[in-house]
Structures are given as C-alpha cells and as structure tokens.
N, C-alpha and C positions, 0 to 999 in steps of 0.2 A: 962675255967680253964687253968692254965699254965702247959706246958709239955716240957720235954727235947727232943730235936731232936735225931734221931738215931745215928748220929756221935758224939753227945755230945758237939758240939760247941756253940749252941744257945739254949735259952729257949723261946719257942713260946707262946704267949698269946692267949686267946679266942679260945681255942681248945675244940672240943667236948669230953665229958668224955668217950665215948665209943670208941674213936679213939685210936688205939694201935701204929701204925707206923706213926710217925710225922717226916717230912723231912723239912730241912731248905732250900734245893735247891743249896747249895754251893758245889763246887768241893772238893773231899776228900783231895787231895794234900799230902797224906802220902808217904814217901819214900819207894819204892819197894825194894825187896831183892837184886836186881842188884846194888843198890846204885847210879845209874845214872838217874833214871826216877822217876816220881811221879804218884800216882794213879789219873786217870782222870775221875773216876766214880763220880756221884753226891752223896749226903748224903746217907750213908748206915750204916748197923750195923758193928761192929768190926769183923775183920776176913773175910770180903767179898770184899777185894781189888782185883785188877786185877790179882795179882799173888797168890791168895788164892788157897788152895787145891793143893799145890806143882806145880802150873802152872808156866811156864816160862814167862818172860816179852816179849810181842809181839810188843813193840814200836820200832821205828827206832833208831838206835844207835846215830846218830847226833853228834858224837865226831869229832873234826877237824882232818883231815888226816895229817900225818906228811909230806907227799910228796907235797901237794898243799894247805892245810888248809881248803879245802871244807868239809862240814859235810858228815859223812859216812851215806849212804842211806840204808845200810843193817840192818836186824833185830838185835835187841839187843843180844850180844854174851858175856856179862859179865859172869865171871870175866876175860875172855880171851881178848887179845888186838886185834885191827883191823888187818885184814889180808892184805888188800891193794894189793892183787895180781891181781885184775882187774883194767883196766884203768878207771879213773874218767870221768864221763859223764856230769859233770857240764859245764855250758856255761861260756866262758871267751872272752875277746877282746884283740887282739894283735894290737899294734899301731906302727907307725914309731917313729923316735927319737924325732921329734917335736910334736908328738901327733895329727897331722893334719889328717893323714890317720888311719882308724880304720876298723877292720875286725872281725867278730864273728866266733869263733871256739869252739870245745870241748876241755876240759882241757887235757885229755889223760894222766895225771900223774899217776904213780904207783911206787912200790918199785924199779922197774927196770929202771925208768927214769922220768924226769920231764915233759915229754910230750911236749905240745905246750907253756908252760909258759915262756920258754927262747927264743921264736921266736919273731921276729920283722919285720916290713915292711920297705921297702926302701922309702926314701923321693923322691918326684918328683918335677916338676916345680911349681906346685901349692903351695907346702910347701915353696919353695924359695920366691915366690911372697908374701905369707902371712907373712913370717918372715921379709921381707923387709918393708912391710907396718907397721908391729908392731914396728920395730925400729924407723921408721919415726914418728909414733904417740907418742912414748915415748919421742923422742927428742923435739917434738913440743908441748907436753902436751895436746894431743888431745884424747878425749874419742870417740873411733870409733863407739860405739853403739848409741850415741845420739848427739855428737858434741856440746852439750850445757851443761854447768854446772852452778850452782848458780841460784839465783832467785827462782821461783816457779816451776822449772822443776823437774819432778819425774822420776828417772832412773829405776823404776821398773814397771812391768806390773800390770794391774788391778787384775789379778788372784793371783799374789804373795801377793799383799796387802790384798786381801780378806782372803787368807789363814793365813796370819800373824795376822790379826785382830781376828781370832778364838782362837788362843793360843799364846798370845804375849810373855809370859815368855819362853816357850819352843822354840819358833821361834827365840828369841834373842840369846839363847844358840847356836843354829845351825848357826846363822849369825856370831857369834864370831869365830866358827871353820872355816867358809869360809874365813874370813878376815885373820886369822892366816895362813891358807893354801895359800892364795893369796900373802902374803908378803914373803913367804919362797921361795927362789930360788932353793933349792935342791929338795923339794918334787914335784913330778909330778902327783901323784895319791892320792886320799883321799877316804877311805872306811868308810862308816857309819855303825852303828849297825843295826840289823834287826828292822824294825818298821812297823807300819800299813800303809795301802794304802794311806790314806789321808795325812799322814806325809811324805810319799815318794813323793807325788805330790808336796808338798811344796819344798822339796829338789830339784826336777827336775826344777821347775819353778825358784827358786832362782839361781841355777847353770846357767840356760839360761840367766838370767839378768847379772850375773857376766862375761859372755862370756866363760863359761866352758862347757865341754861335760859330760853327765851323762847317766848311764844305770842302770836298775834294774837287779839283779842277784840272782840266787838260788831260789828254790820254797819255798812256805810257809811251816812252820812258820819262816824260816831262810832267807826270801827275804830281801835284803838290796840294797843300792844304792852305785855305784862306780862313782867317779868324776875324770875327767882328765883335765889337762891344755893343751890347744891347742893354735896355733898362733893367734886365734881370741881373746884370753884373753890378755888384756893390764894391767889393774889394777882394784882394787875393786872400786865400786861406792863411791863417796865422801859422799853422804847422806846415813844415816842409814834408816832402815825400819821404825822405830818409827817417824823420822822426815818426811819422805815421807807420812806416814799415816796422820800426822797432817796437812800437806799441802793439801792433797786430801780432808780432811774433810772441811777445810776452803774454798776450791774451790767449793765443792758441796753446801755448805751453801750459798755462793754468787750466784751460778747458780740457786739454788732453789728460792731465793728471786727474782731474775730477771725473772725466769720462771713464778712465781705467779703474778708479776706485769704486765706482758705482757698479754693483753687480747686475747681471741681466735679469734676475728674478725681481729685484727691487724696481727696476724700470718698468717691467711688465705689470707688476701689481699696482704701481703708481698710475699707470695709464688706465688700467681697468677700474680703479677706484674713482679717479677724477673724470674719466670719460671725456678727455680733452679733444676737441675737434682737430682734424688734420689741417695744417697750415703750410705744409711744404711737401716737396718730393725728395726722395733719396735714391741715388743710383748705387747699387751694390755691384761689386766686381767690375769696376770701371776698366776700360781699355787702357793699356799702358801708353802714356804720352798724350792722354786726352787733355785738351785745352779748354779754357773758358770760352774762347771765341767760337769753337765748334759747337758747344752747347747752346750759346746764345743764338746762333744761326738756326739750329733746330727748333728752339723755342719760338723764335720770330716767325718761322714758317708755319707753325701750328696755331699761334694766337690769332684771333680775328682782328681785322684792321682797326675796328673801333674799340678794341679792348683796352681798358686802363690798367690791366694787371701787368706787373713786372716782377722779375725774379732776381734775387741776389745770390750768386753762385759762389759756394765756398767748399774747400777741400778739408775733410776732417783728418785727424791724426791717424785713424784706422783706414785711410785711403778711400773712404767713401765720399761721395759728392752730394751736397745738400743744395737744393734749389728752393730757397725760402721766398715766399711771396712777400713783396714789400708792402708796407702799410697802405691800404686803400680804404675807401669809404664803404666798407662792407662789415657786416657782423661776422663773427667766427663761423656761424652756421652757413651763411651765404657763401663765405670764402671756401668752406669745405665742399659745398655743392658745386661751386665753379671749378674747383680742382678735380672733382670726380668726373665732371663732364669733359674736362680737358685731358684727363689721363689716357683714354684709349688711343687718341691720335698721337700724343707725345710718346707713349710707350712704344707704339708701332714704329715711329720715326727713329727712336733711339735704338730699338732692337734691329732695325734694318741695316744700320751702320755699325752694329756690334759695339756700341758705346757702353753697354752694361744692362742691368736689370732695374727697371723703374718701379717704384711703389710709393704710395702715400705714407706720410708720417707726420708726427707732431713734434715740434722743436720748441725749446725754451729760448729766452734771449741770448744765452751763451752757446747756442747751436748744439745743445745736448739733445739727442733723440730720445724722447720720452715714450713714444708709441710708434709702432710700425703696423702697416696694414696686414702683414703676415703673422703678427702676434696672435695667439689664441685668446679669444674673449672668454669662453666658458671653461670651467675647471671642475674637478671633483668627479662625482659619479657619472656625469654626462660623458666625460672622456673615457671612463672605464667601459661604459655601455656601448660606446662606439666601436670598441675593438672587437674583433671576432674571437670566439671561444676556441679552445684547443681541441684537437681531435679526440674522439671518444675511445678509439681503439688504437693501440700502437701496432703498426705493421712492421714486421721484421723482414728484412731483405735476406734472401738466401746467400750464404757465403760459399765462395768457390775457392777450394784450396789451390794454391799455385804449385801444381805438381807437373812433372815432365811426363811425356808419353813413353819414352824409352828408359829402361832401367839403367843404361850406361850413363845417362845424364844426371841421374839422381844420386849417384855415388854409393848405391847400395849393392852389395854382392860380396864376392870373395876376392876382389882385387882384379878380376878379369873384365875386359870390356866386352859387353854384349849388347846387341841392339834388339833384343827380344822385347816385344811390347808387353807392358804390364797389363794386368787384368783391369778393366774399367771399374771404377768405384761406383756402385749403384747407391744413389741417395734416395731413400724411401720418402715418398711424398706423404705429407700429412693427410690424414683422413678428412674427407669432405664433411663427415658428420661432426668432427671436432671444430671445423672452421665455420660450420653453419651457426648462425645466430639464433638464439631462442626467441620466438615471437612472444610478445607480451599481449595477453588477451584481457579484455575488460571484465567479462563475466567468468570468473575462475570456477564458480560452482558448476556452471553448465559444461565447462571444459572438462572438469573432473568426472562428471557423470558420463560424458561422451567417451572418455578414455576407458572407464570401467566397462562400458558396453562393448567396446572393441575387444578388450581382453577376454570377456566371456565368450564372445562369438568365436574368437581364435581358439579357445580351449575346446569348444564343441567340435569344431572342424578337425582338430588334431585327434580327438577321440574316435571319430568315425573313420578316419584314415588308418588308425592303428588296428581297429577291429577288422577291416577289410583286407589288410596285408597279411600274407602267409608268414608263419613263424618258422624260421630255419635255425636248426641247432647243429652245431659242429659235431661230427661223429666221434663217439667215445671209444673205449677199449672193447666194450661188449659188442658193439656193432662191427668193429673190425674183426673180431673173432668169429662171429656168425658168417661174415663174408668169406673168411678163409675156409670154414667148414663146408660152405656151399660149393666150393670148387670153381671150376671154370664156367659154371652156368651163370654165374653173376660176377661182375667185376666192379670194383670201386675206383673211380678216377678222382684223384686229388690234385687240384691245381693251386699252386701257390702264387698268389698275386702280390705279395709283399707283406712285410711285417705289420704294416699299418693298415692294410686293406682287408685282412681276414681271409677265410677259406671259402671255396665254392665246391660243393660236393654234389655229384650226380651219379645216379645208379642207372645202368643200362641193361637191358635184357639181351638174350642171345640174338634175337631178331633185329637188334639195333634200334628198338623203340626206346625213347627216353621215358623213364619211369618217374623220376623226381629231380627237380632242380632247385637249388637253394641260392638265395641272394647273399652277397658278402655281408659278413657280420662284423660290426665295428668292434 
C-alpha cells in the first residue's frame, strides 16, 4: 500500500500495512532558527530538526570574514556578528610581482590587521630569466609548452582530455573562464567556487596545460582552487578541448585498426630483430572501472621524490593500459635500466590493489606495443630441447566392466526375477615375467658366455637327479594275470588319483609289509 513519508515530501509505494514510520531517506533541508543553516538530518517527523527543543545551532558559521574573506570556522553565533578577534588560520600563498615565486603561509588577518595578505616576495634572477624568455616567445609566436601548433598536435595531456570527456558541458564552461582570464592583462589571480574533488582535479590539470599555477585552499566543504599567472604562461592553447578530443579519437581509431591488422608473430619477430629497449609499462587484464587518477597515485607513491621521470597513461583499444615514460634527458638504455629498477615496487603496489598485471614493454610513437617482457626471445631448437620427452612405455590401465552383482539387475534370464549372485569374474593378472623389462648389458659376449655356463650346469644337475630316482612303470596285463594266479597270497591295490595324475601301484605281502611303491607317472 502507499504511505506518506515522515517528512511529507514523498509518497512511497509497496509499503507494509503494519509499518508506521516510513522514511524517504532525503535530507530535511529546512531552515533553522539561526537563519543561516539548514537541517542536515534525514527524513524525520515535524519538530525534530537539529534546533528542536530550544537547542542552539551547532554548525560552523562559515560566513565570509570581513578582513580576509575566508569562512568563519567558529560555531554558529547568530544573530550576533562574527567577532574576528582571533587571527585567521586559513592557508594562503604569497607571491612575487611576476608570480614566479610562491610561498605558503597562514592568513593571520583579524580586525586589527590584514595579516599576511598584503605581503609579497621579491623577484630574483630566475624571474628575470623567465620574463625574458616569455617576451621572446611572444615576439616570435612560439608556444613554449609544445613548440608545435596546427595539424594533429594535441596541446593537452591525456588526463585533462579524460576528465573533459566525463562532463563536457561543465568542462567547457570552466575552459571559457580560463580563456577570459588568459586574455586579461590586469587579472593575475582567478578564484573558483567550491567544488568536488574530481572537478578540482580537472581545474588543476587544465591550469597546468595553460601554463598557470594552481593550489587548493580551505577545508571541505569550502575547498576551492586558486589559479595564478606566472612567467611560464604565454597564451592560451589555440585548440579547444573539444577539438583536441576529436583529434585523439581519430588517432586512436587509426591506431586500433593498425594494431588489429598487425599479427602477433610479426610484432614478436620485429622486437627480436630490432632489440628495442623497453620504454613503457603495460597493464594487462586491468580492473573494471580503473581510472587514470588511481594509477597516477600509485606511480607517485613509488617514484622517488627527486625523480624527473613522468608517465603518460593511455588506454588501448584492446583494454590494456600503457604507462609510457615521457621524454627525459636519458638514453634508451638508461631509461630501460631505470624502469627495471622501478618495476618491482610498482608491480607490487598495482597487484596489491588488483589493478592488473604489470610488465615492461616497448612502444612506438603511435602506442603500438612492439615488444613485451613476456615474449620469448629464443626460438628454434632451443625451445624444442627445453620440452620434456614423451614416456618410453605406454601404460595401459585395467578396465572394469560395469556389471551388476545380482542377475535380476542385469536383465539376463528366463523372465523371472531372481536375486542369486552371479559368479565373480576372475581377471587373470599378467605374468610378472612379461612385465619385467630386459636389462641391457654393455659386454654382451661375457653375458652370452655366462648364460651358456648356466645352461650346462643345469643339464648336469638334471641328469644326476634322473639316475638316482626309481623308475615306476604302470602294471600291464601280464602282471595282472600273475597276480590273479597267485591267489590271496598277494594282492594288488590300484589307486586312481585322476586322469591327469597317473596311477600308484603297491604290492603288499600277507604280513602287511610294503613290498614296492611307485610314484605317480605323468
């Protein structure tokens, strides 16, 4: 059934009839008695706001101070004005006249004085050098950041374009503010409104591409970005973010088609022939939803503080991630050695957060991977010799017939059900002599001589045993007739032991003494 929530903003469907307190989950948002703040409690009954029962508002004042403009961090004191008798503890940056030098300090403003807001740093020789280079670049129409304009050049970093692609309309609004600020000769600082962390990252990245300096100031929820013009700034990039994004998409489409057309064997053979040193990292099987910011944080945590190495992070059409080292003053061999030293720590950090599998690779200017660390270097007979040989003998496993124990279950018989057990099937085991492997001897002549000697000795022993044993002959018809004529004085006893065992004949005298006994004849 439908029920109204406790705050009365929404009607919820499919609610249990016995349920009394139904909440929509939204923040109350009603203005408190102080007139400056709103109730932050979730859906509740009327009269249960934060200032109910004559309680005072406990939220931070957050009104801008008249001395410095920073938000007041004291507890709400409405309807009385801010005291501002204590110095402001907010962070500020003081710069030199050309904005090249910068130093972080506390605001220190109060009713008695402006604190550090009116201070500035003196310019030094570095400021003069940067200003001289800036004037020369303006006179010669040179873009110091890239030195190339027009064509398919992109004057923005990959991170800036990725953030721009997430919120295009909002990002275009911020870009317009940057361009207006860049064309103004009087404005030296630009302060943005408080915004979320992801949006502040875009402002920092875009300021760096423009050649401006940026810093985040004040705690949440009033954290904002301040931008300064420095001698490093010459002019705004000629291409907009939207144009650069279209160029990058076209480049990636062309690179993806080239990547798919090139076979894996061609790339491996090309890497083995050229022996190109590694200049990048590649992350295989990346985690779903992995962002560039997460990777940059892991790389920054591993890089030494004084390292000049930086990485340009790009996503390939096959969903792999390439971390290409930006051009530094290193030879290809030195760069490969530096990446090998950095790999263990970076691979451990990426594997700990399940970002993917990291390995070294070599990439060309179009981000095509020409060599991977996992690619085999050697080929041919060395790979064949590394494999283990097959078994010398084939072992056959005994097969067991799937037969039932009772005849009634096998369906065999005359139609009657009987539970008499069938006779067990005896499977004769193979002779051990057949399974025994013949030993191979080195000196076969000595083995043959020894075997002949054994055969001769065995024949001699059999001859002696035959001469010593008595010969027993089965009684014939003549012997039986003589025994019958002798009468009762002699009797012949014949014992039948079986058709295959032979006969045993014994003659006994009247006194019971055994006269002769013969052994079974085969």
